[in-house]
Each structure stands twice: as structure tokens, then as C-alpha cells.
VMD Tcl script that builds the backbone (N, CA, C; Angstrom):
set m [mol new atoms 465]
animate dup $m
set s [atomselect $m all]
$s set {name element resname resid chain x y z} {
  {N N UNK 1 A -13.660 11.579 25.376}
  {CA C UNK 1 A -14.231 12.023 24.127}
  {C C UNK 1 A -15.703 11.616 24.118}
  {N N UNK 2 A -16.518 12.501 23.585}
  {CA C UNK 2 A -17.950 12.236 23.540}
  {C C UNK 2 A -18.524 12.648 22.198}
  {N N UNK 3 A -19.638 12.026 21.862}
  {CA C UNK 3 A -20.422 12.403 20.687}
  {C C UNK 3 A -21.875 12.118 20.991}
  {N N UNK 4 A -22.739 12.913 20.400}
  {CA C UNK 4 A -24.187 12.731 20.550}
  {C C UNK 4 A -24.771 12.719 19.152}
  {N N UNK 5 A -25.536 11.687 18.844}
  {CA C UNK 5 A -26.145 11.557 17.529}
  {C C UNK 5 A -27.650 11.726 17.672}
  {N N UNK 6 A -28.213 12.670 16.932}
  {CA C UNK 6 A -29.650 12.967 16.990}
  {C C UNK 6 A -30.271 12.589 15.657}
  {N N UNK 7 A -31.264 11.697 15.716}
  {CA C UNK 7 A -31.990 11.309 14.522}
  {C C UNK 7 A -32.827 12.486 14.056}
  {N N UNK 8 A -32.765 12.806 12.767}
  {CA C UNK 8 A -33.549 13.899 12.198}
  {C C UNK 8 A -34.808 13.336 11.551}
  {N N UNK 9 A -34.622 12.480 10.558}
  {CA C UNK 9 A -35.724 11.806 9.870}
  {C C UNK 9 A -35.129 10.784 8.926}
  {N N UNK 10 A -35.934 9.825 8.501}
  {CA C UNK 10 A -35.441 8.816 7.568}
  {C C UNK 10 A -34.177 8.175 8.104}
  {N N UNK 11 A -33.075 8.352 7.385}
  {CA C UNK 11 A -31.772 7.873 7.844}
  {C C UNK 11 A -30.787 9.035 7.933}
  {N N UNK 12 A -31.309 10.212 8.301}
  {CA C UNK 12 A -30.489 11.414 8.476}
  {C C UNK 12 A -30.289 11.689 9.962}
  {N N UNK 13 A -29.078 12.079 10.300}
  {CA C UNK 13 A -28.715 12.339 11.697}
  {C C UNK 13 A -27.865 13.595 11.774}
  {N N UNK 14 A -27.849 14.203 12.952}
  {CA C UNK 14 A -26.905 15.278 13.247}
  {C C UNK 14 A -26.001 14.767 14.354}
  {N N UNK 15 A -24.708 14.798 14.089}
  {CA C UNK 15 A -23.720 14.396 15.085}
  {C C UNK 15 A -23.198 15.658 15.761}
  {N N UNK 16 A -23.217 15.646 17.075}
  {CA C UNK 16 A -22.660 16.755 17.859}
  {C C UNK 16 A -21.437 16.205 18.581}
  {N N UNK 17 A -20.288 16.822 18.348}
  {CA C UNK 17 A -19.053 16.332 18.955}
  {C C UNK 17 A -18.829 16.978 20.317}
  {N N UNK 18 A -17.984 16.339 21.093}
  {CA C UNK 18 A -17.655 16.872 22.405}
  {C C UNK 18 A -16.983 18.230 22.344}
  {N N UNK 19 A -16.383 18.559 21.199}
  {CA C UNK 19 A -15.737 19.868 21.045}
  {C C UNK 19 A -16.700 20.929 20.523}
  {N N UNK 20 A -17.987 20.558 20.392}
  {CA C UNK 20 A -18.996 21.550 20.044}
  {C C UNK 20 A -19.281 21.723 18.566}
  {N N UNK 21 A -18.846 20.808 17.738}
  {CA C UNK 21 A -19.095 20.908 16.300}
  {C C UNK 21 A -20.201 19.957 15.891}
  {N N UNK 22 A -20.822 20.256 14.742}
  {CA C UNK 22 A -21.890 19.396 14.250}
  {C C UNK 22 A -21.596 18.941 12.827}
  {N N UNK 23 A -22.082 17.750 12.524}
  {CA C UNK 23 A -21.955 17.175 11.184}
  {C C UNK 23 A -23.305 16.549 10.854}
  {N N UNK 24 A -23.814 16.829 9.670}
  {CA C UNK 24 A -25.003 16.138 9.181}
  {C C UNK 24 A -24.519 14.854 8.529}
  {N N UNK 25 A -25.088 13.738 8.938}
  {CA C UNK 25 A -24.733 12.427 8.396}
  {C C UNK 25 A -26.002 11.808 7.827}
  {N N UNK 26 A -25.880 11.229 6.634}
  {CA C UNK 26 A -27.065 10.686 5.968}
  {C C UNK 26 A -26.725 9.358 5.309}
  {N N UNK 27 A -27.735 8.539 5.157}
  {CA C UNK 27 A -27.568 7.272 4.450}
  {C C UNK 27 A -27.633 7.475 2.953}
  {N N UNK 28 A -27.266 6.443 2.248}
  {CA C UNK 28 A -27.337 6.479 0.785}
  {C C UNK 28 A -28.799 6.550 0.341}
  {N N UNK 29 A -29.070 7.166 -0.808}
  {CA C UNK 29 A -30.444 7.247 -1.292}
  {C C UNK 29 A -31.127 5.887 -1.427}
  {N N UNK 30 A -30.377 4.849 -1.812}
  {CA C UNK 30 A -31.016 3.534 -1.950}
  {C C UNK 30 A -31.367 2.914 -0.605}
  {N N UNK 31 A -30.909 3.542 0.488}
  {CA C UNK 31 A -31.278 3.090 1.836}
  {C C UNK 31 A -32.252 4.066 2.493}
  {N N UNK 32 A -32.764 5.021 1.709}
  {CA C UNK 32 A -33.721 5.983 2.237}
  {C C UNK 32 A -33.132 7.343 2.557}
  {N N UNK 33 A -31.850 7.536 2.269}
  {CA C UNK 33 A -31.217 8.831 2.526}
  {C C UNK 33 A -31.587 9.871 1.493}
  {N N UNK 34 A -31.342 11.132 1.860}
  {CA C UNK 34 A -31.649 12.242 0.951}
  {C C UNK 34 A -30.385 12.880 0.390}
  {N N UNK 35 A -29.217 12.271 0.676}
  {CA C UNK 35 A -27.933 12.759 0.180}
  {C C UNK 35 A -27.635 14.175 0.681}
  {N N UNK 36 A -27.943 14.422 1.971}
  {CA C UNK 36 A -27.688 15.743 2.548}
  {C C UNK 36 A -26.432 15.756 3.426}
  {N N UNK 37 A -25.720 14.652 3.442}
  {CA C UNK 37 A -24.492 14.581 4.227}
  {C C UNK 37 A -23.733 13.323 3.884}
  {N N UNK 38 A -22.498 13.229 4.375}
  {CA C UNK 38 A -21.717 12.027 4.110}
  {C C UNK 38 A -22.318 10.813 4.802}
  {N N UNK 39 A -21.979 9.644 4.291}
  {CA C UNK 39 A -22.393 8.392 4.902}
  {C C UNK 39 A -21.548 8.150 6.149}
  {N N UNK 40 A -22.042 7.395 7.117}
  {CA C UNK 40 A -21.262 7.146 8.332}
  {C C UNK 40 A -19.877 6.567 8.068}
  {N N UNK 41 A -19.773 5.624 7.143}
  {CA C UNK 41 A -18.462 5.025 6.870}
  {C C UNK 41 A -17.537 5.995 6.147}
  {N N UNK 42 A -18.100 6.934 5.386}
  {CA C UNK 42 A -17.277 7.982 4.775}
  {C C UNK 42 A -16.677 8.881 5.849}
  {N N UNK 43 A -17.471 9.182 6.878}
  {CA C UNK 43 A -16.974 10.001 7.988}
  {C C UNK 43 A -15.834 9.268 8.703}
  {N N UNK 44 A -16.010 7.971 8.892}
  {CA C UNK 44 A -14.968 7.176 9.536}
  {C C UNK 44 A -13.680 7.195 8.714}
  {N N UNK 45 A -13.775 6.984 7.412}
  {CA C UNK 45 A -12.603 6.989 6.544}
  {C C UNK 45 A -11.949 8.368 6.498}
  {N N UNK 46 A -12.765 9.417 6.385}
  {CA C UNK 46 A -12.230 10.780 6.364}
  {C C UNK 46 A -11.551 11.117 7.691}
  {N N UNK 47 A -12.130 10.664 8.795}
  {CA C UNK 47 A -11.524 10.900 10.099}
  {C C UNK 47 A -10.168 10.240 10.219}
  {N N UNK 48 A -10.053 9.024 9.694}
  {CA C UNK 48 A -8.765 8.332 9.732}
  {C C UNK 48 A -7.737 9.056 8.871}
  {N N UNK 49 A -8.142 9.507 7.693}
  {CA C UNK 49 A -7.224 10.238 6.819}
  {C C UNK 49 A -6.795 11.562 7.457}
  {N N UNK 50 A -7.736 12.248 8.101}
  {CA C UNK 50 A -7.403 13.505 8.776}
  {C C UNK 50 A -6.469 13.264 9.961}
  {N N UNK 51 A -6.694 12.164 10.677}
  {CA C UNK 51 A -5.853 11.827 11.827}
  {C C UNK 51 A -4.402 11.633 11.395}
  {N N UNK 52 A -4.192 10.864 10.332}
  {CA C UNK 52 A -2.826 10.623 9.889}
  {C C UNK 52 A -2.215 11.875 9.256}
  {N N UNK 53 A -3.014 12.681 8.550}
  {CA C UNK 53 A -2.504 13.937 7.991}
  {C C UNK 53 A -2.065 14.876 9.112}
  {N N UNK 54 A -2.853 14.944 10.176}
  {CA C UNK 54 A -2.510 15.757 11.350}
  {C C UNK 54 A -1.139 15.339 11.879}
  {N N UNK 55 A -0.958 14.023 12.055}
  {CA C UNK 55 A 0.317 13.519 12.573}
  {C C UNK 55 A 1.478 13.895 11.668}
  {N N UNK 56 A 1.320 13.671 10.372}
  {CA C UNK 56 A 2.410 13.923 9.432}
  {C C UNK 56 A 2.809 15.397 9.465}
  {N N UNK 57 A 1.844 16.302 9.449}
  {CA C UNK 57 A 2.159 17.734 9.517}
  {C C UNK 57 A 2.849 18.065 10.830}
  {N N UNK 58 A 2.318 17.556 11.929}
  {CA C UNK 58 A 2.877 17.829 13.254}
  {C C UNK 58 A 4.321 17.337 13.342}
  {N N UNK 59 A 4.580 16.123 12.865}
  {CA C UNK 59 A 5.925 15.550 12.916}
  {C C UNK 59 A 6.880 16.333 12.023}
  {N N UNK 60 A 6.452 16.685 10.811}
  {CA C UNK 60 A 7.320 17.436 9.900}
  {C C UNK 60 A 7.639 18.831 10.440}
  {N N UNK 61 A 6.656 19.491 11.045}
  {CA C UNK 61 A 6.918 20.818 11.625}
  {C C UNK 61 A 7.904 20.719 12.787}
  {N N UNK 62 A 7.751 19.684 13.614}
  {CA C UNK 62 A 8.691 19.483 14.732}
  {C C UNK 62 A 10.100 19.192 14.226}
  {N N UNK 63 A 10.185 18.569 13.050}
  {CA C UNK 63 A 11.485 18.276 12.446}
  {C C UNK 63 A 12.003 19.463 11.637}
  {N N UNK 64 A 11.305 20.586 11.736}
  {CA C UNK 64 A 11.652 21.830 11.044}
  {C C UNK 64 A 11.764 21.658 9.520}
  {N N UNK 65 A 10.856 20.861 9.003}
  {CA C UNK 65 A 10.787 20.673 7.559}
  {C C UNK 65 A 9.908 21.760 6.955}
  {N N UNK 66 A 10.251 22.247 5.762}
  {CA C UNK 66 A 9.496 23.352 5.139}
  {C C UNK 66 A 8.209 22.869 4.458}
  {N N UNK 67 A 7.362 22.187 5.213}
  {CA C UNK 67 A 6.114 21.672 4.645}
  {C C UNK 67 A 5.164 22.835 4.372}
  {N N UNK 68 A 4.598 22.837 3.159}
  {CA C UNK 68 A 3.702 23.920 2.755}
  {C C UNK 68 A 2.281 23.428 2.503}
  {N N UNK 69 A 2.132 22.143 2.199}
  {CA C UNK 69 A 0.813 21.619 1.877}
  {C C UNK 69 A 0.836 20.103 2.043}
  {N N UNK 70 A -0.309 19.536 2.328}
  {CA C UNK 70 A -0.409 18.089 2.484}
  {C C UNK 70 A -1.826 17.660 2.126}
  {N N UNK 71 A -1.922 16.647 1.289}
  {CA C UNK 71 A -3.203 16.060 0.927}
  {C C UNK 71 A -3.082 14.556 1.141}
  {N N UNK 72 A -4.044 13.984 1.830}
  {CA C UNK 72 A -4.099 12.532 1.985}
  {C C UNK 72 A -5.376 12.057 1.324}
  {N N UNK 73 A -5.228 11.176 0.356}
  {CA C UNK 73 A -6.383 10.572 -0.292}
  {C C UNK 73 A -6.519 9.156 0.241}
  {N N UNK 74 A -7.715 8.790 0.620}
  {CA C UNK 74 A -7.976 7.460 1.158}
  {C C UNK 74 A -8.945 6.733 0.233}
  {N N UNK 75 A -8.606 5.514 -0.095}
  {CA C UNK 75 A -9.448 4.675 -0.946}
  {C C UNK 75 A -9.623 3.350 -0.215}
  {N N UNK 76 A -10.853 3.004 0.125}
  {CA C UNK 76 A -11.093 1.820 0.951}
  {C C UNK 76 A -11.942 0.784 0.246}
  {N N UNK 77 A -11.657 -0.470 0.575}
  {CA C UNK 77 A -12.479 -1.601 0.164}
  {C C UNK 77 A -13.209 -2.098 1.394}
  {N N UNK 78 A -14.430 -2.605 1.174}
  {CA C UNK 78 A -15.229 -3.122 2.286}
  {C C UNK 78 A -15.615 -4.568 2.040}
  {N N UNK 79 A -15.866 -5.270 3.124}
  {CA C UNK 79 A -16.332 -6.652 3.036}
  {C C UNK 79 A -17.649 -6.689 2.272}
  {N N UNK 80 A -17.889 -7.781 1.582}
  {CA C UNK 80 A -19.100 -7.917 0.767}
  {C C UNK 80 A -20.338 -8.197 1.605}
  {N N UNK 81 A -20.150 -8.746 2.810}
  {CA C UNK 81 A -21.286 -9.103 3.657}
  {C C UNK 81 A -21.197 -8.367 4.992}
  {N N UNK 82 A -22.321 -8.310 5.673}
  {CA C UNK 82 A -22.390 -7.641 6.971}
  {C C UNK 82 A -21.553 -8.389 8.004}
  {N N UNK 83 A -20.874 -7.721 8.870}
  {CA C UNK 83 A -20.686 -6.270 8.906}
  {C C UNK 83 A -19.681 -5.876 7.828}
  {N N UNK 84 A -20.001 -4.877 7.062}
  {CA C UNK 84 A -19.176 -4.483 5.917}
  {C C UNK 84 A -17.998 -3.618 6.375}
  {N N UNK 85 A -17.105 -4.249 7.127}
  {CA C UNK 85 A -15.934 -3.552 7.659}
  {C C UNK 85 A -14.978 -3.208 6.520}
  {N N UNK 86 A -14.092 -2.276 6.770}
  {CA C UNK 86 A -13.036 -1.994 5.811}
  {C C UNK 86 A -12.089 -3.192 5.802}
  {N N UNK 87 A -11.757 -3.657 4.614}
  {CA C UNK 87 A -10.809 -4.771 4.494}
  {C C UNK 87 A -9.474 -4.309 3.925}
  {N N UNK 88 A -9.468 -3.177 3.278}
  {CA C UNK 88 A -8.244 -2.612 2.723}
  {C C UNK 88 A -8.378 -1.110 2.616}
  {N N UNK 89 A -7.316 -0.404 2.982}
  {CA C UNK 89 A -7.315 1.057 2.861}
  {C C UNK 89 A -5.981 1.465 2.249}
  {N N UNK 90 A -6.053 2.193 1.148}
  {CA C UNK 90 A -4.854 2.732 0.511}
  {C C UNK 90 A -4.803 4.225 0.797}
  {N N UNK 91 A -3.737 4.656 1.448}
  {CA C UNK 91 A -3.543 6.070 1.741}
  {C C UNK 91 A -2.467 6.617 0.811}
  {N N UNK 92 A -2.796 7.683 0.114}
  {CA C UNK 92 A -1.834 8.349 -0.753}
  {C C UNK 92 A -1.528 9.707 -0.146}
  {N N UNK 93 A -0.282 9.889 0.267}
  {CA C UNK 93 A 0.176 11.134 0.874}
  {C C UNK 93 A 0.853 11.966 -0.205}
  {N N UNK 94 A 0.377 13.187 -0.397}
  {CA C UNK 94 A 1.021 14.147 -1.297}
  {C C UNK 94 A 1.430 15.331 -0.430}
  {N N UNK 95 A 2.737 15.486 -0.296}
  {CA C UNK 95 A 3.277 16.498 0.605}
  {C C UNK 95 A 4.114 17.467 -0.216}
  {N N UNK 96 A 3.825 18.761 -0.057}
  {CA C UNK 96 A 4.541 19.788 -0.809}
  {C C UNK 96 A 5.369 20.656 0.130}
  {N N UNK 97 A 6.480 21.113 -0.398}
  {CA C UNK 97 A 7.362 22.027 0.313}
  {C C UNK 97 A 8.639 22.177 -0.483}
  {N N UNK 98 A 9.285 23.311 -0.344}
  {CA C UNK 98 A 10.535 23.536 -1.076}
  {C C UNK 98 A 11.701 23.023 -0.231}
  {N N UNK 99 A 12.326 21.941 -0.726}
  {CA C UNK 99 A 13.471 21.385 -0.027}
  {C C UNK 99 A 13.130 20.375 1.054}
  {N N UNK 100 A 11.988 19.715 0.959}
  {CA C UNK 100 A 11.640 18.676 1.934}
  {C C UNK 100 A 12.641 17.520 1.851}
  {N N UNK 101 A 13.007 16.977 2.980}
  {CA C UNK 101 A 13.866 15.804 3.033}
  {C C UNK 101 A 12.965 14.571 2.900}
  {N N UNK 102 A 13.088 13.811 1.809}
  {CA C UNK 102 A 12.224 12.645 1.617}
  {C C UNK 102 A 12.289 11.663 2.789}
  {N N UNK 103 A 13.434 11.521 3.406}
  {CA C UNK 103 A 13.558 10.605 4.552}
  {C C UNK 103 A 12.702 11.076 5.713}
  {N N UNK 104 A 12.608 12.381 5.920}
  {CA C UNK 104 A 11.781 12.922 7.008}
  {C C UNK 104 A 10.297 12.704 6.727}
  {N N UNK 105 A 9.909 12.854 5.464}
  {CA C UNK 105 A 8.507 12.629 5.099}
  {C C UNK 105 A 8.162 11.151 5.298}
  {N N UNK 106 A 9.025 10.255 4.843}
  {CA C UNK 106 A 8.798 8.824 5.027}
  {C C UNK 106 A 8.743 8.464 6.504}
  {N N UNK 107 A 9.614 9.057 7.290}
  {CA C UNK 107 A 9.632 8.800 8.735}
  {C C UNK 107 A 8.336 9.269 9.378}
  {N N UNK 108 A 7.845 10.449 8.967}
  {CA C UNK 108 A 6.602 10.992 9.530}
  {C C UNK 108 A 5.420 10.073 9.224}
  {N N UNK 109 A 5.337 9.579 7.988}
  {CA C UNK 109 A 4.248 8.675 7.609}
  {C C UNK 109 A 4.354 7.370 8.408}
  {N N UNK 110 A 5.563 6.864 8.548}
  {CA C UNK 110 A 5.767 5.613 9.296}
  {C C UNK 110 A 5.411 5.785 10.774}
  {N N UNK 111 A 5.840 6.892 11.380}
  {CA C UNK 111 A 5.510 7.125 12.789}
  {C C UNK 111 A 4.008 7.264 12.997}
  {N N UNK 112 A 3.345 7.940 12.068}
  {CA C UNK 112 A 1.886 8.060 12.174}
  {C C UNK 112 A 1.248 6.673 12.125}
  {N N UNK 113 A 1.667 5.864 11.167}
  {CA C UNK 113 A 1.073 4.537 10.979}
  {C C UNK 113 A 1.342 3.617 12.160}
  {N N UNK 114 A 2.545 3.660 12.703}
  {CA C UNK 114 A 2.938 2.683 13.713}
  {C C UNK 114 A 2.770 3.142 15.156}
  {N N UNK 115 A 2.710 4.468 15.375}
  {CA C UNK 115 A 2.724 4.943 16.757}
  {C C UNK 115 A 1.616 5.928 17.121}
  {N N UNK 116 A 1.335 6.897 16.269}
  {CA C UNK 116 A 0.503 8.023 16.684}
  {C C UNK 116 A -0.954 8.005 16.255}
  {N N UNK 117 A -1.263 7.537 15.052}
  {CA C UNK 117 A -2.626 7.678 14.542}
  {C C UNK 117 A -3.521 6.564 15.078}
  {N N UNK 118 A -4.235 6.882 16.133}
  {CA C UNK 118 A -5.103 5.881 16.761}
  {C C UNK 118 A -6.195 5.405 15.805}
  {N N UNK 119 A -6.648 6.270 14.914}
  {CA C UNK 119 A -7.715 5.874 13.986}
  {C C UNK 119 A -7.232 4.803 13.011}
  {N N UNK 120 A -6.080 5.021 12.372}
  {CA C UNK 120 A -5.607 4.023 11.414}
  {C C UNK 120 A -5.108 2.769 12.130}
  {N N UNK 121 A -4.588 2.926 13.323}
  {CA C UNK 121 A -4.152 1.752 14.084}
  {C C UNK 121 A -5.364 0.882 14.424}
  {N N UNK 122 A -6.480 1.491 14.823}
  {CA C UNK 122 A -7.707 0.725 15.086}
  {C C UNK 122 A -8.219 0.058 13.811}
  {N N UNK 123 A -8.299 0.819 12.728}
  {CA C UNK 123 A -8.816 0.266 11.479}
  {C C UNK 123 A -7.903 -0.829 10.936}
  {N N UNK 124 A -6.626 -0.759 11.277}
  {CA C UNK 124 A -5.672 -1.773 10.848}
  {C C UNK 124 A -5.935 -3.142 11.447}
  {N N UNK 125 A -6.831 -3.213 12.423}
  {CA C UNK 125 A -7.203 -4.508 13.006}
  {C C UNK 125 A -8.064 -5.330 12.053}
  {N N UNK 126 A -8.755 -4.662 11.115}
  {CA C UNK 126 A -9.587 -5.390 10.151}
  {C C UNK 126 A -9.173 -5.126 8.708}
  {N N UNK 127 A -8.407 -4.071 8.472}
  {CA C UNK 127 A -8.059 -3.688 7.102}
  {C C UNK 127 A -6.553 -3.673 6.916}
  {N N UNK 128 A -6.123 -4.119 5.749}
  {CA C UNK 128 A -4.720 -3.953 5.387}
  {C C UNK 128 A -4.560 -2.510 4.923}
  {N N UNK 129 A -3.676 -1.768 5.582}
  {CA C UNK 129 A -3.480 -0.360 5.240}
  {C C UNK 129 A -2.131 -0.211 4.548}
  {N N UNK 130 A -2.174 0.334 3.331}
  {CA C UNK 130 A -0.950 0.587 2.579}
  {C C UNK 130 A -0.828 2.083 2.325}
  {N N UNK 131 A 0.398 2.524 2.142}
  {CA C UNK 131 A 0.650 3.950 1.938}
  {C C UNK 131 A 1.600 4.165 0.770}
  {N N UNK 132 A 1.330 5.217 0.027}
  {CA C UNK 132 A 2.277 5.699 -0.967}
  {C C UNK 132 A 2.509 7.178 -0.673}
  {N N UNK 133 A 3.691 7.637 -1.033}
  {CA C UNK 133 A 4.073 9.020 -0.742}
  {C C UNK 133 A 4.540 9.683 -2.028}
  {N N UNK 134 A 4.052 10.893 -2.262}
  {CA C UNK 134 A 4.520 11.722 -3.372}
  {C C UNK 134 A 4.968 13.043 -2.766}
  {N N UNK 135 A 6.196 13.420 -3.053}
  {CA C UNK 135 A 6.738 14.685 -2.549}
  {C C UNK 135 A 6.784 15.667 -3.708}
  {N N UNK 136 A 6.215 16.836 -3.493}
  {CA C UNK 136 A 6.169 17.877 -4.515}
  {C C UNK 136 A 7.072 19.018 -4.068}
  {N N UNK 137 A 8.039 19.371 -4.916}
  {CA C UNK 137 A 8.918 20.490 -4.601}
  {C C UNK 137 A 8.205 21.771 -5.041}
  {N N UNK 138 A 7.462 22.334 -4.121}
  {CA C UNK 138 A 6.676 23.520 -4.425}
  {C C UNK 138 A 5.820 23.892 -3.238}
  {N N UNK 139 A 4.946 24.855 -3.456}
  {CA C UNK 139 A 4.135 25.380 -2.363}
  {C C UNK 139 A 2.767 24.723 -2.223}
  {N N UNK 140 A 2.306 24.006 -3.236}
  {CA C UNK 140 A 0.965 23.432 -3.191}
  {C C UNK 140 A 0.936 22.066 -3.846}
  {N N UNK 141 A 0.066 21.223 -3.324}
  {CA C UNK 141 A -0.251 19.969 -3.999}
  {C C UNK 141 A -1.218 20.338 -5.114}
  {N N UNK 142 A -0.908 19.948 -6.361}
  {CA C UNK 142 A -1.817 20.313 -7.455}
  {C C UNK 142 A -3.204 19.704 -7.256}
  {N N UNK 143 A -4.199 20.406 -7.739}
  {CA C UNK 143 A -5.566 19.887 -7.705}
  {C C UNK 143 A -5.661 18.690 -8.624}
  {N N UNK 144 A -6.512 17.725 -8.275}
  {CA C UNK 144 A -6.679 16.582 -9.193}
  {C C UNK 144 A -7.311 17.051 -10.490}
  {N N UNK 145 A -7.034 16.338 -11.578}
  {CA C UNK 145 A -7.655 16.745 -12.842}
  {C C UNK 145 A -9.172 16.591 -12.760}
  {N N UNK 146 A -9.849 17.506 -13.392}
  {CA C UNK 146 A -11.314 17.437 -13.429}
  {C C UNK 146 A -11.715 16.335 -14.387}
  {N N UNK 147 A -12.774 15.601 -14.035}
  {CA C UNK 147 A -13.246 14.579 -14.969}
  {C C UNK 147 A -13.714 15.251 -16.253}
  {N N UNK 148 A -13.385 14.613 -17.356}
  {CA C UNK 148 A -13.802 15.185 -18.632}
  {C C UNK 148 A -15.299 15.047 -18.771}
  {N N UNK 149 A -15.898 16.113 -19.276}
  {CA C UNK 149 A -17.339 16.075 -19.510}
  {C C UNK 149 A -17.595 15.240 -20.759}
  {N N UNK 150 A -18.544 14.360 -20.665}
  {CA C UNK 150 A -18.909 13.540 -21.818}
  {C C UNK 150 A -19.709 14.365 -22.817}
  {N N UNK 151 A -20.025 13.759 -23.913}
  {CA C UNK 151 A -20.827 14.482 -24.910}
  {C C UNK 151 A -22.203 14.835 -24.338}
  {N N UNK 152 A -22.662 15.984 -24.693}
  {CA C UNK 152 A -23.973 16.442 -24.241}
  {C C UNK 152 A -25.028 15.826 -25.133}
  {N N UNK 153 A -25.957 15.143 -24.508}
  {CA C UNK 153 A -27.030 14.530 -25.316}
  {C C UNK 153 A -28.119 15.559 -25.594}
  {N N UNK 154 A -28.689 15.505 -26.773}
  {CA C UNK 154 A -29.757 16.461 -27.079}
  {C C UNK 154 A -30.972 16.221 -26.176}
  {N N UNK 155 A -31.657 17.292 -25.850}
  {CA C UNK 155 A -32.819 17.172 -24.950}
  {C C UNK 155 A -34.001 16.604 -25.625}
}
mol reanalyze $m
mol bondsrecalc $m
mol representation Tube
mol addrep $m
């Protein structure tokens, strides 16, 4: 596996992956970023969540489960001092399908955590990783509620 990171300006970079894809990565505005891309640690967390979601879907399909949708939300805590490694990661799996066997979904999440997901297994060396599972009997995981708009202040 390979990656090439090209500095653009300030704290903005373009990552080129070995599979030929690109990602713009940027630092936070308070560190000189322009907010034109995710932060490096956000990419790491998203990659870990995608890795485990990939495993869960793959395992459920192999088990001939009627999986229709899957959303993994990752919420991480970081150390207060440098290096600000992840110290805790909570993964929330929301899996939808009509007639899913809850035991198969639990097994898929467990196999990903313990055997297949190299990203979460690596991150588990510094972070406590916990998982919760929600099974939805339907075709889609519902969208999260939109944040309520506060009162509009006069101009």
C-alpha cells in the first residue's frame, strides 16, 4: 500500500492513494487551515469506521443476511497532550434489513473488531474501542435529526 502527500500551501495537502484517488486534507483554521478538507485525524477515524463497515457488510452478505443499509458513526476522544492519540473510540453500528438475524449482526461486528479490521485493531493499541449495535427492520437507516435552528437575531 502506498500514499503520496503533496503540500499545497499553509497546512493544506493533497493525498494521492496507491489506488489512484485523491483527498484534500487541511488543518484546522486555528492552526492556519482554510477548512477546505478534513483534518488528518478525521481521515484516520473515518478510515477506521469505513474499514469496520466494509467488514460487517462483507460478513453479513456471506452469511446471506438481507442487509439493505449500514451506517457506522464514530465518536473519538483524544489525549490532552501531544501526541494527541485517540484514547477512546465509540462505534455505533446501525444496520438495516428486513428479517436480519441479530446474532449474525453481532457476530459480524465482533469478527470485524477481533479479526478483520486492521484499522480498528491498530487503533485499539492506544484507544479503548466500544461498540453498540442498532438493528432496523427496514430498507434504510433513518437520517439523523437535523439540528434545530436557533432564533434568528436581527441584523
